[in-house]
C-alpha positions as CSV (number, residue, x, y, z in Angstrom):
1,M,-14.0,157.0,73.9
2,S,-13.7,154.4,71.3
3,T,-13.2,157.1,68.8
4,I,-10.7,159.7,70.7
5,T,-9.0,156.1,70.7
6,S,-9.2,155.5,67.0
7,N,-8.0,158.8,66.5
8,V,-4.9,158.4,68.1
9,K,-4.3,154.8,66.1
10,Q,-5.0,157.1,63.1
11,Q,-2.6,159.6,64.3
12,T,0.1,157.5,65.4
13,A,0.1,155.5,62.2
14,D,-0.2,159.0,60.0
15,A,3.2,159.6,62.0
16,K,5.1,156.5,61.5
17,N,4.3,156.4,58.0
18,S,5.5,160.1,57.8
19,T,8.0,158.6,59.6
20,L,9.2,155.9,56.6
21,A,8.6,157.7,53.7
22,L,11.4,160.8,55.1
23,L,13.5,157.6,55.9
24,A,13.4,156.8,51.8
25,L,13.9,160.6,51.0
26,A,16.6,160.6,53.0
27,I,18.3,157.3,51.7
28,S,18.0,159.2,47.7
29,A,19.3,162.2,49.5
30,F,22.0,160.2,50.9
31,G,23.1,158.6,47.3
32,I,23.1,162.0,45.6
33,G,24.9,163.8,48.0
34,T,27.6,161.4,48.0
35,T,27.8,161.5,43.9
36,E,28.3,165.1,44.1
37,F,30.3,165.4,47.0
38,V,32.4,162.8,46.3
39,I,34.9,163.7,44.0
40,V,36.3,166.9,46.1
41,G,38.6,164.0,47.9
42,L,39.0,162.6,44.7
43,L,40.0,165.8,42.7
44,S,43.9,164.8,42.6
45,T,43.4,161.1,41.7
46,V,41.2,161.7,38.9
47,A,42.9,164.7,37.6
48,Q,46.4,162.6,37.4
49,D,44.3,159.0,35.9
50,L,43.0,161.8,33.0
51,K,45.5,164.0,32.4
52,V,44.2,167.4,33.6
53,T,44.9,169.8,36.1
54,I,43.7,170.3,39.7
55,T,41.3,173.5,38.8
56,L,40.2,171.7,35.2
57,A,39.1,168.8,37.4
58,G,37.2,171.7,39.4
59,L,34.3,171.7,36.4
60,L,33.7,168.0,37.5
61,I,31.8,170.2,40.1
62,S,30.7,173.1,38.2
63,G,29.4,171.0,35.6
64,Y,27.6,168.6,37.8
65,A,26.2,171.7,39.8
66,L,25.5,174.0,36.4
67,G,23.0,170.4,35.7
68,V,21.1,170.6,38.1
69,A,20.7,174.9,37.9
70,I,19.7,173.8,34.2
71,G,17.4,170.4,35.1
72,A,16.0,171.3,38.5
73,P,13.6,174.3,37.1
74,I,12.5,173.1,33.3
75,I,12.5,169.3,34.1
76,T,10.1,169.6,37.4
77,A,7.8,172.0,35.2
78,L,8.1,169.9,32.5
79,T,7.3,166.3,34.6
80,S,4.6,168.0,37.1
81,R,1.8,165.9,35.6
82,I,3.4,162.8,36.8
83,P,2.4,160.7,39.7
84,R,5.4,162.0,43.1
85,K,6.3,158.6,43.7
86,A,7.4,157.3,40.1
87,L,8.8,160.7,39.2
88,L,10.9,159.8,42.9
89,M,11.6,156.4,41.3
90,L,12.0,157.6,37.8
91,L,14.7,160.0,38.6
92,M,16.7,157.3,40.5
93,I,17.0,155.6,37.7
94,V,18.4,158.5,36.0
95,F,21.0,158.3,38.8
96,A,21.9,154.7,39.0
97,V,22.5,155.1,34.9
98,G,24.5,158.2,34.8
99,N,26.7,156.7,37.8
100,S,27.4,154.0,36.0
101,A,28.6,155.9,33.4
102,A,30.4,158.0,34.8
103,A,32.3,154.6,35.4
104,L,32.8,153.7,32.5
105,S,33.8,157.2,31.0
106,S,37.3,156.5,28.9
107,S,37.9,160.2,28.8
108,F,37.6,163.3,31.0
109,A,35.0,165.2,28.6
110,I,32.6,161.5,29.0
111,L,32.8,161.7,32.2
112,I,31.7,165.3,32.8
113,I,28.5,164.6,30.2
114,A,28.2,161.9,32.9
115,R,28.2,164.0,35.7
116,F,26.0,167.1,34.3
117,F,23.4,163.7,32.8
118,T,23.4,162.5,36.8
119,A,22.8,166.4,37.8
120,F,19.4,166.4,36.5
121,S,18.1,163.9,38.8
122,H,19.5,165.3,41.4
123,G,18.0,169.2,40.4
124,V,14.4,167.6,40.3
125,F,14.9,164.9,43.3
126,F,15.6,167.8,46.1
127,S,12.7,170.4,44.7
128,I,10.0,167.5,44.8
129,G,11.3,166.1,48.2
130,S,11.0,169.1,50.0
131,T,7.6,170.2,49.3
132,I,7.0,166.1,50.1
133,A,8.3,166.9,53.3
134,A,7.0,169.5,54.0
135,D,3.3,168.2,52.7
136,L,4.0,164.9,55.1
137,V,3.8,166.2,58.7
138,P,2.0,169.6,60.4
139,E,3.1,173.1,59.3
140,N,5.0,173.7,62.1
141,K,7.4,171.4,61.9
142,R,8.1,171.8,58.3
143,A,11.6,173.1,58.4
144,S,12.5,169.6,60.3
145,A,10.5,167.8,57.8
146,I,13.1,169.1,55.7
147,A,16.4,169.0,57.7
148,T,15.3,165.3,57.9
149,M,15.4,164.8,54.3
150,F,18.6,166.5,54.2
151,T,19.7,164.7,56.4
152,G,20.7,162.0,53.9
153,L,22.6,164.7,52.2
154,T,25.0,165.4,55.4
155,V,25.3,162.0,56.3
156,A,26.5,161.5,53.0
157,T,29.5,164.1,53.8
158,V,29.9,162.5,57.1
159,T,30.1,159.2,55.1
160,G,29.2,159.0,52.0
161,V,32.2,160.4,51.2
162,P,35.1,160.2,52.8
163,L,33.8,156.2,52.6
164,G,34.0,157.4,48.4
165,T,37.4,159.0,48.5
166,F,38.5,155.7,51.0
167,I,37.7,153.6,48.0
168,G,38.9,155.9,45.6
169,Q,42.5,155.9,47.0
170,M,42.8,152.6,47.2
171,F,40.7,150.8,44.2
172,G,40.5,153.9,41.6
173,W,37.8,156.8,40.8
174,R,35.9,154.2,39.0
175,A,35.0,152.2,41.8
176,T,33.4,154.5,43.8
177,F,31.1,155.7,41.0
178,W,30.2,152.2,40.7
179,G,29.1,152.4,44.7
180,V,27.6,155.3,44.3
181,A,25.3,153.8,41.4
182,I,24.8,151.1,43.9
183,L,23.4,153.6,45.9
184,G,20.6,154.9,43.7
185,V,19.2,151.0,43.0
186,I,19.3,150.9,46.9
187,A,17.5,154.4,47.3
188,L,14.9,153.0,44.1
189,I,14.1,150.2,46.5
190,S,13.5,152.6,49.6
191,T,11.2,154.5,48.1
192,A,9.0,152.1,45.9
193,I,8.4,149.9,49.7
194,L,8.7,152.5,51.7
195,V,6.7,155.9,50.4
196,P,2.9,156.3,49.9
197,S,1.8,156.2,46.2
198,N,-1.4,158.2,47.7
199,L,1.1,161.6,48.0
200,K,-0.4,165.1,46.9
201,K,-0.2,165.9,42.8
202,A,1.9,169.0,42.6
203,K,-0.4,171.5,40.4
204,P,0.7,171.9,37.0
205,A,2.3,175.8,36.7
206,S,1.6,177.2,34.3
207,I,3.9,179.1,31.4
208,K,2.3,182.6,33.4
209,D,3.3,181.2,36.8
210,Q,6.5,180.4,36.1
211,V,6.6,184.1,34.7
212,K,5.7,185.4,38.0
213,I,8.0,183.5,39.8
214,I,11.0,184.4,38.0
215,T,10.1,188.1,37.8
216,N,8.6,188.2,41.9
217,L,11.3,190.6,44.3
218,P,10.6,188.8,47.2
219,L,11.4,185.1,45.3
220,L,14.5,186.5,43.2
221,L,16.4,187.8,46.7
222,V,15.2,184.3,47.7
223,F,17.1,182.9,45.2
224,A,19.9,185.1,45.3
225,I,20.8,184.9,48.7
226,T,21.0,181.4,48.4
227,A,23.5,180.9,45.4
228,L,25.2,183.4,47.5
229,G,25.4,181.8,51.2
230,Y,25.7,178.2,49.8
231,G,27.8,178.9,46.6
232,G,30.4,181.4,49.9
233,T,31.5,177.6,51.4
234,F,32.3,176.1,47.6
235,V,35.4,179.1,46.7
236,T,36.7,177.2,49.5
237,F,35.0,173.3,50.2
238,T,35.5,172.7,46.6
239,F,39.7,172.8,47.3
240,L,39.5,171.1,50.4
241,G,40.9,168.4,49.5
242,P,44.6,170.5,48.3
243,I,43.8,173.1,50.8
244,L,44.2,170.3,53.7
245,E,47.8,168.8,51.8
246,E,49.0,171.9,50.6
247,I,48.7,174.0,53.6
248,T,48.1,172.6,56.4
249,G,50.3,169.6,55.8
250,Y,48.5,166.8,56.1
251,Q,49.1,163.9,53.7
252,A,46.6,162.4,51.5
253,S,46.2,159.3,53.5
254,A,44.5,161.6,56.5
255,V,42.2,163.3,53.6
256,S,39.6,160.7,54.6
257,L,39.8,161.1,57.6
258,I,39.4,164.7,58.3
259,L,36.3,164.9,55.6
260,L,35.0,162.1,57.7
261,V,35.3,164.7,61.3
262,Y,33.9,167.4,58.6
263,G,31.0,165.6,57.7
264,I,29.8,165.3,61.2
265,A,30.0,168.8,61.8
266,V,28.1,169.3,59.1
267,A,25.4,166.8,60.2
268,I,25.4,168.8,63.8
269,G,25.0,171.7,61.8
270,N,21.9,170.4,59.5
271,T,20.1,169.5,62.6
272,V,20.3,173.1,64.3
273,G,19.7,174.8,61.3
274,G,16.6,173.4,60.6
275,K,15.2,173.3,64.2
276,A,16.3,177.0,64.0
277,A,14.8,177.6,61.0
278,D,11.5,176.6,62.1
279,K,10.4,179.5,64.1
280,N,11.9,182.1,61.9
281,P,13.9,181.3,58.8
282,I,15.1,185.3,57.9
283,K,16.5,185.7,61.2
284,A,18.5,182.6,61.4
285,L,19.8,182.6,58.0
286,R,20.7,186.1,58.8
287,W,23.1,185.0,61.6
288,M,24.2,181.9,60.3
289,F,25.4,184.1,57.6
290,I,27.3,186.8,59.5
291,I,28.7,183.9,61.7
292,Q,30.2,181.6,58.4
293,A,31.3,184.9,56.8
294,I,33.4,185.4,59.5
295,I,35.3,181.6,60.2
296,L,36.0,181.9,56.6
297,I,37.9,185.1,57.0
298,I,39.0,183.9,60.3
299,L,40.2,180.6,58.1
300,T,42.6,182.6,55.4
301,F,44.6,183.5,59.1
302,T,44.7,179.7,60.9
303,A,44.9,177.0,57.3
304,P,48.8,177.1,57.7
305,L,48.1,176.4,61.6
306,K,47.5,172.5,61.4
307,W,45.6,171.7,65.1
308,V,43.9,175.5,65.2
309,G,43.2,175.5,60.7
310,T,41.4,172.3,61.5
311,L,39.3,173.4,63.8
312,T,38.6,176.4,61.7
313,I,37.7,174.2,59.2
314,M,35.4,171.8,61.0
315,L,33.6,174.9,62.4
316,M,33.0,175.9,58.5
317,G,31.5,172.5,58.3
318,L,29.1,172.9,61.5
319,L,28.1,176.3,58.8
320,A,28.4,175.0,55.6
321,F,24.5,172.5,55.8
322,M,22.9,174.9,58.3
323,N,21.5,177.1,55.9
324,V,19.6,175.4,53.6
325,P,16.3,173.9,55.6
326,G,15.7,177.6,56.2
327,L,16.5,178.5,52.6
328,Q,13.9,175.9,51.6
329,V,11.5,176.3,53.9
330,Y,11.5,179.9,53.2
331,V,10.9,179.6,49.4
332,V,8.2,177.5,50.0
333,Q,6.9,180.3,52.1
334,L,6.9,183.0,50.2
335,A,6.2,180.8,46.7
336,E,2.8,180.3,48.7
337,K,2.0,183.5,49.3
338,Y,3.2,184.8,46.1
339,V,2.5,182.2,43.8
340,P,0.7,179.4,45.4
341,S,-0.3,177.3,42.3
342,A,4.1,176.6,41.6
343,V,5.4,176.0,44.3
344,D,7.5,173.1,43.0
345,V,8.9,175.0,40.2
346,A,9.5,177.9,42.7
347,S,11.2,175.3,44.3
348,A,13.4,173.9,42.2
349,I,14.7,177.4,41.7
350,N,15.7,177.7,44.5
351,I,17.8,173.9,44.3
352,A,19.0,175.4,40.6
353,A,20.8,178.5,42.6
354,F,22.0,175.9,45.1
355,N,23.7,174.5,42.6
356,L,24.5,178.0,40.2
357,G,26.3,178.9,43.9
358,I,28.1,175.5,43.8
359,A,29.2,176.4,40.1
360,I,30.2,180.1,41.1
361,G,32.0,179.2,43.9
362,A,33.8,176.7,42.5
363,F,34.6,178.7,39.4
364,V,35.8,181.4,41.4
365,G,37.7,179.4,43.3
366,G,39.5,177.8,40.0
367,I,40.4,181.4,39.4
368,I,41.6,182.1,42.5
369,V,43.9,178.8,42.8
370,D,45.7,180.4,39.6
371,T,46.4,183.4,40.6
372,I,46.8,184.0,43.6
373,G,46.9,180.7,45.7
374,L,45.0,178.1,47.3
375,I,45.2,180.4,50.9
376,H,43.0,183.3,49.8
377,T,39.5,180.9,48.7
378,P,38.9,181.2,52.4
379,W,38.6,185.4,52.7
380,V,37.1,185.5,49.8
381,G,34.2,183.0,49.8
382,G,33.3,184.8,53.0
383,V,32.8,188.3,51.6
384,M,30.3,186.1,49.0
385,V,28.3,184.9,52.4
386,L,28.6,188.3,53.5
387,G,26.8,189.6,50.9
388,A,24.2,186.9,51.8
389,A,23.6,188.1,54.8
390,L,23.0,192.3,53.7
391,L,20.7,189.9,51.4
392,T,18.7,188.6,54.1
393,L,18.7,192.0,56.1
394,I,16.8,193.7,52.6
395,S,14.2,191.0,52.7
396,S,13.3,190.9,56.0
397,K,12.6,194.4,55.7
398,L,10.6,194.3,52.9
399,E,8.9,191.5,54.1
400,K,7.5,193.8,56.9
401,T,6.9,196.6,54.7
402,R,4.4,194.7,52.2
403,R,3.2,193.0,55.7
């Protein structure tokens, strides 16, 4: 009886420690999510202050995303021998320094460089954070654990982005970046206190294993699904502020409130997506992409209608991050199956794919805005997401054939 009681107590303690560690990861994700997406609400403010066009200001999003895409796989591989807790803390230091540099930027070029540098911490954090979260819980709760970590990212869209937008409009965009730098310091302290030191050590990935990842068809399919499915939404989301002001007809002061409600929808969708992906990630992803594509296409017609357009945008937010836990857990599953010694690197490449999708989405959106207009960004994004839905079907059939 005493042995059973002792085991129960140990399991309770382990569960509590796991919860606290996931909380620390979520706090870091909150800061990182805020710095990545807050620029959406500040594009007009930054463009006016630094005397650049809205389309050029959009490079602050695609440039950051490229920094993540480039830095995630390379730096994750180079830092595989560093203890994970120490690496998490080092990343938060880079994050705080990068945002401080952004706040001090005297030109648009320096601001882009600061954003690009900050993005290195983003890519590595989410790649190792996903595998750490998955290792902290039983196997049947991995997608939910990853979703918990990504809750910080979604809470950033609920509170961090609209609050950062409000601060930027009231006190200048530099004040927003100073605030985000402070978030980095808070995340650093949280990691030091709440994350255990005995985290499972990642196996260093050999060059041979890394080559296996980028030549493995099932993994390449998932990376393509991630880039198309996640990036499609950003064709529209990158220019959501201008869409709300110029097409839907909201005053600039109302954008922060709309982004707040949008963020709430994103948070709900992330939670639902994690639970749906626990059972069958690829099946859940296929339906998420199909529904999101339909919503984006509908938005093309409803955006000029204030209330119907706003509702459609909220539905877009509900689906925007719903696919993230499923995509991460699916790539981890496939990496453990095909290249088990390089799971962290595979996760990092998928984070790179997320941000490559953002960069492509923002770039394509900019072209659409400059050529045929803002109103056409939703259906173009919808076509990209439909492509992801098709690829999930191909991936599913490929895995069934291999089994």
